All heavy atoms as a GROMACS GRO file, in nm:
protein
  553
    1MET      N    1   0.053   0.730   0.224
    1MET     CA    2   0.064   0.715   0.080
    1MET      C    3   0.098   0.853   0.020
    1MET      O    4   0.031   0.951   0.051
    1MET     CB    5  -0.067   0.662   0.025
    1MET     CG    6  -0.061   0.632  -0.120
    1MET     SD    7  -0.191   0.528  -0.189
    1MET     CE    8  -0.337   0.572  -0.104
    2TRP      N    9   0.200   0.857  -0.059
    2TRP     CA   10   0.241   0.982  -0.121
    2TRP      C   11   0.168   1.003  -0.252
    2TRP      O   12   0.149   0.909  -0.328
    2TRP     CB   13   0.393   0.980  -0.145
    2TRP     CG   14   0.470   1.000  -0.021
    2TRP    CD1   15   0.467   0.920   0.090
    2TRP    CD2   16   0.563   1.103   0.005
    2TRP    NE1   17   0.552   0.968   0.183
    2TRP    CE2   18   0.613   1.081   0.135
    2TRP    CE3   19   0.610   1.210  -0.066
    2TRP    CZ2   20   0.707   1.165   0.194
    2TRP    CZ3   21   0.704   1.294  -0.008
    2TRP    CH2   22   0.750   1.271   0.119
    3LYS      N   23   0.131   1.125  -0.278
    3LYS     CA   24   0.066   1.158  -0.405
    3LYS      C   25   0.164   1.236  -0.491
    3LYS      O   26   0.264   1.290  -0.441
    3LYS     CB   27  -0.059   1.239  -0.378
    3LYS     CG   28  -0.163   1.162  -0.300
    3LYS     CD   29  -0.289   1.240  -0.284
    3LYS     CE   30  -0.392   1.156  -0.211
    3LYS     NZ   31  -0.521   1.219  -0.205
    4LEU      N   32   0.135   1.245  -0.620
    4LEU     CA   33   0.226   1.314  -0.711
    4LEU      C   34   0.250   1.458  -0.669
    4LEU      O   35   0.361   1.509  -0.683
    4LEU     CB   36   0.172   1.306  -0.855
    4LEU     CG   37   0.166   1.169  -0.917
    4LEU    CD1   38   0.098   1.174  -1.052
    4LEU    CD2   39   0.303   1.107  -0.926
    5GLU      N   40   0.144   1.523  -0.620
    5GLU     CA   41   0.160   1.663  -0.578
    5GLU      C   42   0.260   1.676  -0.465
    5GLU      O   43   0.343   1.766  -0.463
    5GLU     CB   44   0.024   1.721  -0.534
    5GLU     CG   45  -0.076   1.738  -0.646
    5GLU     CD   46  -0.156   1.612  -0.674
    5GLU    OE1   47  -0.139   1.510  -0.603
    5GLU    OE2   48  -0.234   1.616  -0.769
    6ARG      N   49   0.253   1.584  -0.368
    6ARG     CA   50   0.342   1.587  -0.254
    6ARG      C   51   0.486   1.563  -0.298
    6ARG      O   52   0.579   1.630  -0.255
    6ARG     CB   53   0.300   1.483  -0.150
    6ARG     CG   54   0.391   1.472  -0.032
    6ARG     CD   55   0.384   1.595   0.057
    6ARG     NE   56   0.468   1.576   0.173
    6ARG     CZ   57   0.550   1.668   0.221
    6ARG    NH1   58   0.554   1.787   0.167
    6ARG    NH2   59   0.626   1.641   0.324
    7VAL      N   60   0.507   1.466  -0.385
    7VAL     CA   61   0.642   1.438  -0.436
    7VAL      C   62   0.695   1.560  -0.511
    7VAL      O   63   0.809   1.599  -0.494
    7VAL     CB   64   0.643   1.314  -0.527
    7VAL    CG1   65   0.780   1.294  -0.589
    7VAL    CG2   66   0.600   1.190  -0.450
    8GLY      N   67   0.608   1.622  -0.590
    8GLY     CA   68   0.647   1.745  -0.662
    8GLY      C   69   0.688   1.856  -0.568
    8GLY      O   70   0.785   1.929  -0.595
    9MET      N   71   0.615   1.870  -0.457
    9MET     CA   72   0.649   1.973  -0.358
    9MET      C   73   0.786   1.947  -0.297
    9MET      O   74   0.867   2.037  -0.280
    9MET     CB   75   0.542   1.980  -0.248
    9MET     CG   76   0.414   2.042  -0.290
    9MET     SD   77   0.280   2.036  -0.168
    9MET     CE   78   0.363   2.056  -0.013
   10VAL      N   79   0.813   1.819  -0.265
   10VAL     CA   80   0.944   1.785  -0.205
   10VAL      C   81   1.055   1.809  -0.305
   10VAL      O   82   1.161   1.864  -0.270
   10VAL     CB   83   0.943   1.638  -0.157
   10VAL    CG1   84   1.082   1.595  -0.112
   10VAL    CG2   85   0.842   1.621  -0.042
   11VAL      N   86   1.034   1.770  -0.434
   11VAL     CA   87   1.134   1.795  -0.536
   11VAL      C   88   1.162   1.945  -0.545
   11VAL      O   89   1.278   1.988  -0.554
   11VAL     CB   90   1.089   1.740  -0.672
   11VAL    CG1   91   1.180   1.788  -0.784
   11VAL    CG2   92   1.086   1.587  -0.668
   12GLU      N   93   1.057   2.025  -0.542
   12GLU     CA   94   1.073   2.170  -0.552
   12GLU      C   95   1.150   2.226  -0.430
   12GLU      O   96   1.238   2.309  -0.443
   12GLU     CB   97   0.937   2.240  -0.561
   12GLU     CG   98   0.946   2.388  -0.577
   12GLU     CD   99   0.810   2.455  -0.590
   12GLU    OE1  100   0.708   2.384  -0.592
   12GLU    OE2  101   0.808   2.578  -0.597
   13GLN      N  102   1.117   2.177  -0.310
   13GLN     CA  103   1.185   2.224  -0.189
   13GLN      C  104   1.335   2.186  -0.190
   13GLN      O  105   1.420   2.265  -0.149
   13GLN     CB  106   1.118   2.169  -0.064
   13GLN     CG  107   0.983   2.224  -0.037
   13GLN     CD  108   0.912   2.151   0.077
   13GLN    OE1  109   0.961   2.056   0.133
   13GLN    NE2  110   0.794   2.200   0.113
   14VAL      N  111   1.364   2.067  -0.236
   14VAL     CA  112   1.503   2.019  -0.231
   14VAL      C  113   1.586   2.073  -0.343
   14VAL      O  114   1.702   2.113  -0.324
   14VAL     CB  115   1.504   1.862  -0.233
   14VAL    CG1  116   1.645   1.809  -0.247
   14VAL    CG2  117   1.438   1.807  -0.108
   15THR      N  118   1.528   2.079  -0.466
   15THR     CA  119   1.607   2.117  -0.582
   15THR      C  120   1.576   2.256  -0.639
   15THR      O  121   1.654   2.311  -0.716
   15THR     CB  122   1.586   2.017  -0.698
   15THR    OG1  123   1.451   2.025  -0.742
   15THR    CG2  124   1.617   1.876  -0.653
   16GLY      N  125   1.458   2.308  -0.604
   16GLY     CA  126   1.416   2.435  -0.660
   16GLY      C  127   1.353   2.423  -0.798
   16GLY      O  128   1.319   2.522  -0.860
   17VAL      N  129   1.338   2.300  -0.846
   17VAL     CA  130   1.279   2.274  -0.978
   17VAL      C  131   1.133   2.240  -0.962
   17VAL      O  132   1.095   2.154  -0.883
   17VAL     CB  133   1.351   2.156  -1.047
   17VAL    CG1  134   1.287   2.123  -1.181
   17VAL    CG2  135   1.498   2.188  -1.066
   18VAL      N  136   1.048   2.313  -1.036
   18VAL     CA  137   0.903   2.288  -1.032
   18VAL      C  138   0.868   2.190  -1.144
   18VAL      O  139   0.900   2.212  -1.260
   18VAL     CB  140   0.823   2.420  -1.051
   18VAL    CG1  141   0.675   2.393  -1.050
   18VAL    CG2  142   0.861   2.520  -0.944
   19LEU      N  143   0.804   2.078  -1.106
   19LEU     CA  144   0.764   1.977  -1.201
   19LEU      C  145   0.612   1.963  -1.204
   19LEU      O  146   0.547   1.975  -1.100
   19LEU     CB  147   0.822   1.840  -1.163
   19LEU     CG  148   0.974   1.828  -1.159
   19LEU    CD1  149   1.016   1.692  -1.108
   19LEU    CD2  150   1.034   1.851  -1.297
   20SER      N  151   0.557   1.936  -1.321
   20SER     CA  152   0.414   1.906  -1.332
   20SER      C  153   0.388   1.765  -1.279
   20SER      O  154   0.483   1.687  -1.262
   20SER     CB  155   0.370   1.916  -1.479
   20SER     OG  156   0.426   1.811  -1.554
   21ARG      N  157   0.260   1.734  -1.259
   21ARG     CA  158   0.226   1.598  -1.213
   21ARG      C  159   0.275   1.494  -1.314
   21ARG      O  160   0.326   1.390  -1.276
   21ARG     CB  161   0.075   1.587  -1.196
   21ARG     CG  162   0.024   1.665  -1.076
   21ARG     CD  163  -0.128   1.652  -1.060
   21ARG     NE  164  -0.157   1.515  -1.022
   21ARG     CZ  165  -0.258   1.446  -1.069
   21ARG    NH1  166  -0.340   1.497  -1.154
   21ARG    NH2  167  -0.280   1.322  -1.026
   22ALA      N  168   0.260   1.523  -1.443
   22ALA     CA  169   0.304   1.430  -1.546
   22ALA      C  170   0.456   1.410  -1.540
   22ALA      O  171   0.505   1.298  -1.556
   22ALA     CB  172   0.264   1.483  -1.684
   23SER      N  173   0.530   1.517  -1.515
   23SER     CA  174   0.676   1.507  -1.507
   23SER      C  175   0.717   1.427  -1.385
   23SER      O  176   0.812   1.348  -1.390
   23SER     CB  177   0.739   1.644  -1.504
   23SER     OG  178   0.715   1.714  -1.624
   24VAL      N  179   0.648   1.447  -1.273
   24VAL     CA  180   0.677   1.370  -1.153
   24VAL      C  181   0.652   1.222  -1.180
   24VAL      O  182   0.733   1.135  -1.146
   24VAL     CB  183   0.593   1.418  -1.032
   24VAL    CG1  184   0.611   1.325  -0.913
   24VAL    CG2  185   0.631   1.560  -0.994
   25TRP      N  186   0.540   1.191  -1.247
   25TRP     CA  187   0.508   1.052  -1.280
   25TRP      C  188   0.617   0.989  -1.369
   25TRP      O  189   0.661   0.879  -1.344
   25TRP     CB  190   0.373   1.046  -1.349
   25TRP     CG  191   0.334   0.906  -1.388
   25TRP    CD1  192   0.333   0.853  -1.513
   25TRP    CD2  193   0.296   0.801  -1.300
   25TRP    NE1  194   0.295   0.722  -1.509
   25TRP    CE2  195   0.270   0.687  -1.379
   25TRP    CE3  196   0.277   0.792  -1.163
   25TRP    CZ2  197   0.228   0.566  -1.324
   25TRP    CZ3  198   0.237   0.670  -1.110
   25TRP    CH2  199   0.213   0.560  -1.190
   26ARG      N  200   0.659   1.063  -1.472
   26ARG     CA  201   0.765   1.012  -1.560
   26ARG      C  202   0.896   0.991  -1.484
   26ARG      O  203   0.968   0.896  -1.507
   26ARG     CB  204   0.786   1.107  -1.678
   26ARG     CG  205   0.681   1.093  -1.786
   26ARG     CD  206   0.721   1.165  -1.915
   26ARG     NE  207   0.744   1.307  -1.895
   26ARG     CZ  208   0.648   1.400  -1.904
   26ARG    NH1  209   0.526   1.365  -1.935
   26ARG    NH2  210   0.678   1.527  -1.888
   27LEU      N  211   0.926   1.084  -1.394
   27LEU     CA  212   1.047   1.073  -1.314
   27LEU      C  213   1.045   0.947  -1.228
   27LEU      O  214   1.140   0.869  -1.227
   27LEU     CB  215   1.065   1.196  -1.223
   27LEU     CG  216   1.179   1.194  -1.123
   27LEU    CD1  217   1.312   1.197  -1.192
   27LEU    CD2  218   1.165   1.310  -1.026
   28LEU      N  219   0.933   0.926  -1.158
   28LEU     CA  220   0.923   0.812  -1.066
   28LEU      C  221   0.921   0.680  -1.142
   28LEU      O  222   0.988   0.584  -1.101
   28LEU     CB  223   0.798   0.824  -0.979
   28LEU     CG  224   0.797   0.942  -0.881
   28LEU    CD1  225   0.664   0.946  -0.807
   28LEU    CD2  226   0.911   0.932  -0.782
   29THR      N  227   0.841   0.671  -1.249
   29THR     CA  228   0.826   0.543  -1.317
   29THR      C  229   0.934   0.518  -1.421
   29THR      O  230   0.986   0.406  -1.429
   29THR     CB  231   0.688   0.533  -1.384
   29THR    OG1  232   0.673   0.640  -1.476
   29THR    CG2  233   0.576   0.537  -1.281
   30GLY      N  234   0.966   0.618  -1.500
   30GLY     CA  235   1.063   0.601  -1.607
   30GLY      C  236   1.206   0.599  -1.562
   30GLY      O  237   1.279   0.503  -1.585
   31ARG      N  238   1.247   0.704  -1.492
   31ARG     CA  239   1.388   0.716  -1.458
   31ARG      C  240   1.425   0.638  -1.333
   31ARG      O  241   1.535   0.585  -1.321
   31ARG     CB  242   1.424   0.863  -1.438
   31ARG     CG  243   1.406   0.941  -1.569
   31ARG     CD  244   1.459   1.078  -1.562
   31ARG     NE  245   1.604   1.074  -1.580
   31ARG     CZ  246   1.682   1.178  -1.558
   31ARG    NH1  247   1.632   1.292  -1.518
   31ARG    NH2  248   1.811   1.171  -1.579
   32LEU      N  249   1.334   0.631  -1.236
   32LEU     CA  250   1.365   0.562  -1.112
   32LEU      C  251   1.315   0.417  -1.108
   32LEU      O  252   1.353   0.340  -1.019
   32LEU     CB  253   1.308   0.638  -0.993
   32LEU     CG  254   1.366   0.779  -0.973
   32LEU    CD1  255   1.296   0.849  -0.859
   32LEU    CD2  256   1.516   0.774  -0.951
   33GLY      N  257   1.226   0.381  -1.201
   33GLY     CA  258   1.176   0.245  -1.208
   33GLY      C  259   1.077   0.208  -1.100
   33GLY      O  260   1.056   0.091  -1.073
   34TRP      N  261   1.018   0.308  -1.035
   34TRP     CA  262   0.919   0.281  -0.931
   34TRP      C  263   0.786   0.242  -0.992
   34TRP      O  264   0.757   0.270  -1.108
   34TRP     CB  265   0.899   0.402  -0.842
   34TRP     CG  266   1.019   0.436  -0.756
   34TRP    CD1  267   1.145   0.382  -0.766
   34TRP    CD2  268   1.023   0.529  -0.650
   34TRP    NE1  269   1.227   0.435  -0.672
   34TRP    CE2  270   1.155   0.527  -0.600
   34TRP    CE3  271   0.931   0.614  -0.593
   34TRP    CZ2  272   1.193   0.607  -0.493
   34TRP    CZ3  273   0.969   0.693  -0.487
   34TRP    CH2  274   1.099   0.688  -0.438
   35SER      N  275   0.702   0.173  -0.915
   35SER     CA  276   0.570   0.137  -0.963
   35SER      C  277   0.465   0.181  -0.862
   35SER      O  278   0.496   0.209  -0.745
   35SER     CB  279   0.562  -0.016  -0.984
   35SER     OG  280   0.580  -0.082  -0.859
   36LEU      N  281   0.342   0.185  -0.909
   36LEU     CA  282   0.231   0.226  -0.824
   36LEU      C  283   0.206   0.116  -0.720
   36LEU      O  284   0.192   0.000  -0.756
   36LEU     CB  285   0.104   0.246  -0.908
   36LEU     CG  286  -0.023   0.282  -0.831
   36LEU    CD1  287  -0.009   0.418  -0.766
   36LEU    CD2  288  -0.140   0.282  -0.926
   37GLN      N  289   0.204   0.152  -0.594
   37GLN     CA  290   0.178   0.057  -0.487
   37GLN      C  291   0.084   0.120  -0.386
   37GLN      O  292   0.089   0.238  -0.361
   37GLN     CB  293   0.307   0.018  -0.418
   37GLN     CG  294   0.406  -0.051  -0.510
   37GLN     CD  295   0.532  -0.091  -0.438
   37GLN    OE1  296   0.544  -0.073  -0.318
   37GLN    NE2  297   0.626  -0.145  -0.512
   38ARG      N  298  -0.002   0.037  -0.334
   38ARG     CA  299  -0.095   0.081  -0.232
   38ARG      C  300  -0.080  -0.007  -0.109
   38ARG      O  301  -0.058  -0.126  -0.123
   38ARG     CB  302  -0.239   0.075  -0.283
   38ARG     CG  303  -0.259   0.171  -0.396
   38ARG     CD  304  -0.397   0.159  -0.452
   38ARG     NE  305  -0.399   0.237  -0.575
   38ARG     CZ  306  -0.483   0.333  -0.599
   38ARG    NH1  307  -0.574   0.364  -0.512
   38ARG    NH2  308  -0.480   0.398  -0.713
   39PRO      N  309  -0.095   0.052   0.008
   39PRO     CA  310  -0.083  -0.031   0.131
   39PRO      C  311  -0.198  -0.129   0.143
   39PRO      O  312  -0.306  -0.103   0.098
   39PRO     CB  313  -0.088   0.073   0.243
   39PRO     CG  314  -0.157   0.191   0.185
   39PRO     CD  315  -0.127   0.189   0.039
   40GLU      N  316  -0.166  -0.246   0.201
   40GLU     CA  317  -0.271  -0.343   0.227
   40GLU      C  318  -0.359  -0.291   0.337
   40GLU      O  319  -0.312  -0.228   0.431
   40GLU     CB  320  -0.211  -0.477   0.276
   40GLU     CG  321  -0.148  -0.557   0.167
   40GLU     CD  322  -0.107  -0.694   0.219
   40GLU    OE1  323  -0.176  -0.748   0.308
   40GLU    OE2  324  -0.007  -0.745   0.170
   41ARG      N  325  -0.486  -0.317   0.325
   41ARG     CA  326  -0.579  -0.274   0.430
   41ARG      C  327  -0.604  -0.392   0.524
   41ARG      O  328  -0.660  -0.491   0.484
   41ARG     CB  329  -0.711  -0.226   0.369
   41ARG     CG  330  -0.692  -0.101   0.288
   41ARG     CD  331  -0.826  -0.040   0.255
   41ARG     NE  332  -0.806   0.086   0.186
   41ARG     CZ  333  -0.819   0.204   0.245
   41ARG    NH1  334  -0.852   0.211   0.370
   41ARG    NH2  335  -0.797   0.313   0.177
   42ARG      N  336  -0.556  -0.380   0.643
   42ARG     CA  337  -0.577  -0.483   0.745
   42ARG      C  338  -0.622  -0.414   0.874
   42ARG      O  339  -0.576  -0.307   0.908
   42ARG     CB  340  -0.448  -0.559   0.773
   42ARG     CG  341  -0.407  -0.646   0.657
   42ARG     CD  342  -0.299  -0.742   0.704
   42ARG     NE  343  -0.265  -0.826   0.593
   42ARG     CZ  344  -0.287  -0.956   0.593
   42ARG    NH1  345  -0.342  -1.013   0.696
   42ARG    NH2  346  -0.255  -1.029   0.489
   43ALA      N  347  -0.709  -0.481   0.942
   43ALA     CA  348  -0.759  -0.428   1.068
   43ALA      C  349  -0.647  -0.420   1.170
   43ALA      O  350  -0.565  -0.514   1.180
   43ALA     CB  351  -0.874  -0.513   1.120
   44VAL      N  352  -0.642  -0.315   1.247
   44VAL     CA  353  -0.542  -0.302   1.353
   44VAL      C  354  -0.563  -0.411   1.457
   44VAL      O  355  -0.467  -0.462   1.516
   44VAL     CB  356  -0.554  -0.161   1.418
   44VAL    CG1  357  -0.461  -0.148   1.535
   44VAL    CG2  358  -0.526  -0.053   1.315
   45GLU      N  359  -0.689  -0.450   1.479
   45GLU     CA  360  -0.722  -0.549   1.581
   45GLU      C  361  -0.697  -0.691   1.534
   45GLU      O  362  -0.725  -0.785   1.607
   45GLU     CB  363  -0.870  -0.535   1.619
   45GLU     CG  364  -0.911  -0.399   1.667
   45GLU     CD  365  -0.949  -0.306   1.550
   45GLU    OE1  366  -0.953  -0.351   1.434
   45GLU    OE2  367  -0.973  -0.188   1.577
   46ARG      N  368  -0.650  -0.712   1.411
   46ARG     CA  369  -0.632  -0.846   1.357
   46ARG      C  370  -0.545  -0.932   1.447
   46ARG      O  371  -0.435  -0.893   1.486
   46ARG     CB  372  -0.572  -0.834   1.218
   46ARG     CG  373  -0.561  -0.965   1.144
   46ARG     CD  374  -0.505  -0.942   1.005
   46ARG     NE  375  -0.481  -1.064   0.938
   46ARG     CZ  376  -0.558  -1.116   0.843
   46ARG    NH1  377  -0.668  -1.052   0.807
   46ARG    NH2  378  -0.527  -1.228   0.787
   47ASP      N  379  -0.592  -1.051   1.480
   47ASP     CA  380  -0.522  -1.143   1.567
   47ASP      C  381  -0.490  -1.270   1.491
   47ASP      O  382  -0.575  -1.357   1.473
   47ASP     CB  383  -0.609  -1.174   1.691
   47ASP     CG  384  -0.540  -1.260   1.793
   47ASP    OD1  385  -0.428  -1.310   1.765
   47ASP    OD2  386  -0.598  -1.281   1.900
   48GLU      N  387  -0.368  -1.283   1.442
   48GLU     CA  388  -0.330  -1.394   1.356
   48GLU      C  389  -0.346  -1.528   1.427
   48GLU      O  390  -0.388  -1.626   1.364
   48GLU     CB  391  -0.187  -1.378   1.309
   48GLU     CG  392  -0.162  -1.256   1.219
   48GLU     CD  393  -0.236  -1.264   1.086
   48GLU    OE1  394  -0.264  -1.376   1.039
   48GLU    OE2  395  -0.267  -1.157   1.029
   49SER      N  396  -0.315  -1.536   1.556
   49SER     CA  397  -0.327  -1.662   1.627
   49SER      C  398  -0.473  -1.705   1.640
   49SER      O  399  -0.507  -1.823   1.628
   49SER     CB  400  -0.260  -1.656   1.765
   49SER     OG  401  -0.322  -1.557   1.844
   50GLU      N  402  -0.562  -1.609   1.662
   50GLU     CA  403  -0.704  -1.640   1.668
   50GLU      C  404  -0.759  -1.685   1.535
   50GLU      O  405  -0.843  -1.774   1.526
   50GLU     CB  406  -0.783  -1.519   1.721
   50GLU     CG  407  -0.933  -1.539   1.732
   50GLU     CD  408  -0.974  -1.652   1.826
   50GLU    OE1  409  -0.895  -1.690   1.914
   50GLU    OE2  410  -1.086  -1.704   1.809
   51ILE      N  411  -0.713  -1.623   1.426
   51ILE     CA  412  -0.754  -1.663   1.294
   51ILE      C  413  -0.709  -1.806   1.265
   51ILE      O  414  -0.786  -1.889   1.216
   51ILE     CB  415  -0.696  -1.567   1.186
   51ILE    CG1  416  -0.761  -1.428   1.202
   51ILE    CG2  417  -0.716  -1.621   1.044
   51ILE    CD1  418  -0.696  -1.320   1.122
   52ALA      N  419  -0.585  -1.839   1.300
   52ALA     CA  420  -0.533  -1.975   1.281
   52ALA      C  421  -0.613  -2.076   1.362
   52ALA      O  422  -0.645  -2.185   1.315
   52ALA     CB  423  -0.385  -1.982   1.317
   53ARG      N  424  -0.649  -2.040   1.486
   53ARG     CA  425  -0.728  -2.128   1.570
   53ARG      C  426  -0.865  -2.151   1.510
   53ARG      O  427  -0.912  -2.263   1.502
   53ARG     CB  428  -0.745  -2.068   1.713
   53ARG     CG  429  -0.817  -2.163   1.807
   53ARG     CD  430  -0.887  -2.090   1.922
   53ARG     NE  431  -0.991  -2.000   1.878
   53ARG     CZ  432  -1.114  -2.039   1.840
   53ARG    NH1  433  -1.150  -2.163   1.836
   53ARG    NH2  434  -1.205  -1.947   1.803
   54TRP      N  435  -0.928  -2.045   1.460
   54TRP     CA  436  -1.061  -2.056   1.401
   54TRP      C  437  -1.058  -2.147   1.278
   54TRP      O  438  -1.144  -2.233   1.260
   54TRP     CB  439  -1.115  -1.918   1.363
   54TRP     CG  440  -1.255  -1.918   1.318
   54TRP    CD1  441  -1.366  -1.904   1.398
   54TRP    CD2  442  -1.304  -1.937   1.185
   54TRP    NE1  443  -1.479  -1.914   1.322
   54TRP    CE2  444  -1.444  -1.934   1.190
   54TRP    CE3  445  -1.243  -1.957   1.062
   54TRP    CZ2  446  -1.524  -1.947   1.078
   54TRP    CZ3  447  -1.324  -1.972   0.949
   54TRP    CH2  448  -1.462  -1.967   0.959
   55ILE      N  449  -0.956  -2.128   1.193
   55ILE     CA  450  -0.944  -2.212   1.073
   55ILE      C  451  -0.922  -2.358   1.109
   55ILE      O  452  -0.980  -2.447   1.047
   55ILE     CB  453  -0.831  -2.159   0.982
   55ILE    CG1  454  -0.872  -2.023   0.922
   55ILE    CG2  455  -0.796  -2.258   0.874
   55ILE    CD1  456  -0.760  -1.954   0.846
   56ALA      N  457  -0.844  -2.382   1.212
   56ALA     CA  458  -0.814  -2.520   1.252
   56ALA      C  459  -0.929  -2.590   1.322
   56ALA      O  460  -0.952  -2.708   1.303
   56ALA     CB  461  -0.689  -2.522   1.342
   57HIS      N  462  -1.007  -2.516   1.402
   57HIS     CA  463  -1.109  -2.581   1.485
   57HIS      C  464  -1.254  -2.551   1.441
   57HIS      O  465  -1.334  -2.644   1.433
   57HIS     CB  466  -1.091  -2.537   1.630
   57HIS     CG  467  -0.959  -2.577   1.686
   57HIS    ND1  468  -0.923  -2.706   1.713
   57HIS    CD2  469  -0.850  -2.499   1.717
   57HIS    CE1  470  -0.800  -2.709   1.759
   57HIS    NE2  471  -0.753  -2.586   1.764
   58GLU      N  472  -1.282  -2.428   1.414
   58GLU     CA  473  -1.420  -2.392   1.383
   58GLU      C  474  -1.457  -2.421   1.237
   58GLU      O  475  -1.567  -2.470   1.211
   58GLU     CB  476  -1.445  -2.244   1.412
   58GLU     CG  477  -1.422  -2.206   1.559
   58GLU     CD  478  -1.517  -2.278   1.655
   58GLU    OE1  479  -1.633  -2.302   1.617
   58GLU    OE2  480  -1.471  -2.313   1.764
   59TRP      N  481  -1.371  -2.388   1.146
   59TRP     CA  482  -1.404  -2.407   1.003
   59TRP      C  483  -1.436  -2.552   0.969
   59TRP      O  484  -1.537  -2.579   0.903
   59TRP     CB  485  -1.296  -2.350   0.915
   59TRP     CG  486  -1.324  -2.368   0.769
   59TRP    CD1  487  -1.245  -2.440   0.683
   59TRP    CD2  488  -1.435  -2.321   0.694
   59TRP    NE1  489  -1.301  -2.438   0.557
   59TRP    CE2  490  -1.418  -2.367   0.562
   59TRP    CE3  491  -1.547  -2.246   0.726
   59TRP    CZ2  492  -1.511  -2.340   0.461
   59TRP    CZ3  493  -1.639  -2.218   0.626
   59TRP    CH2  494  -1.620  -2.264   0.496
   60PRO      N  495  -1.356  -2.651   1.012
   60PRO     CA  496  -1.390  -2.788   0.981
   60PRO      C  497  -1.528  -2.829   1.039
   60PRO      O  498  -1.602  -2.900   0.974
   60PRO     CB  499  -1.279  -2.871   1.047
   60PRO     CG  500  -1.164  -2.776   1.054
   60PRO     CD  501  -1.226  -2.642   1.078
   61ARG      N  502  -1.560  -2.781   1.158
   61ARG     CA  503  -1.690  -2.811   1.219
   61ARG      C  504  -1.802  -2.750   1.137
   61ARG      O  505  -1.904  -2.817   1.108
   61ARG     CB  506  -1.694  -2.756   1.362
   61ARG     CG  507  -1.824  -2.784   1.433
   61ARG     CD  508  -1.823  -2.723   1.574
   61ARG     NE  509  -1.807  -2.576   1.574
   61ARG     CZ  510  -1.908  -2.492   1.551
   61ARG    NH1  511  -2.026  -2.536   1.525
   61ARG    NH2  512  -1.886  -2.361   1.551
   62ILE      N  513  -1.785  -2.628   1.093
   62ILE     CA  514  -1.888  -2.561   1.012
   62ILE      C  515  -1.901  -2.630   0.878
   62ILE      O  516  -2.012  -2.652   0.828
   62ILE     CB  517  -1.855  -2.412   0.995
   62ILE    CG1  518  -1.863  -2.339   1.130
   62ILE    CG2  519  -1.944  -2.347   0.892
   62ILE    CD1  520  -1.805  -2.200   1.129
   63LYS      N  521  -1.789  -2.669   0.820
   63LYS     CA  522  -1.789  -2.731   0.688
   63LYS      C  523  -1.862  -2.866   0.691
   63LYS      O  524  -1.929  -2.904   0.595
   63LYS     CB  525  -1.645  -2.747   0.640
   63LYS     CG  526  -1.632  -2.785   0.496
   63LYS     CD  527  -1.486  -2.781   0.455
   63LYS     CE  528  -1.472  -2.823   0.310
   63LYS     NZ  529  -1.333  -2.827   0.271
   64LYS      N  530  -1.848  -2.937   0.802
   64LYS     CA  531  -1.916  -3.068   0.816
   64LYS      C  532  -2.066  -3.051   0.834
   64LYS      O  533  -2.143  -3.145   0.820
   64LYS     CB  534  -1.860  -3.146   0.933
   64LYS     CG  535  -1.722  -3.202   0.909
   64LYS     CD  536  -1.674  -3.278   1.029
   64LYS     CE  537  -1.530  -3.324   1.008
   64LYS     NZ  538  -1.480  -3.394   1.128
   65GLY      N  539  -2.109  -2.933   0.871
   65GLY     CA  540  -2.251  -2.907   0.891
   65GLY      C  541  -2.304  -2.944   1.028
   65GLY      O  542  -2.424  -2.972   1.045
   66ARG      N  543  -2.222  -2.947   1.126
   66ARG     CA  544  -2.266  -2.978   1.263
   66ARG      C  545  -2.333  -2.862   1.329
   66ARG      O  546  -2.312  -2.754   1.320
   66ARG     CB  547  -2.147  -3.023   1.346
   66ARG     CG  548  -2.092  -3.155   1.303
   66ARG     CD  549  -1.987  -3.196   1.400
   66ARG     NE  550  -1.931  -3.324   1.359
   66ARG     CZ  551  -1.840  -3.390   1.425
   66ARG    NH1  552  -1.796  -3.342   1.538
   66ARG    NH2  553  -1.792  -3.500   1.381
   0.00000   0.00000   0.00000
């Protein structure tokens, strides 16, 4: 995840122009049309097929109260 300070550092390295955090924010949102986004947090060990199996077989059994 990039922070405003990091983007400002890259802008400075590439262009030589020093921008404040507020200016970087205005540049990203106003002129470039970007929006704030954060990565989804998912476990590395997540097993989609096992989750589907559990929902199909175990959840109905638990829901029935057996």
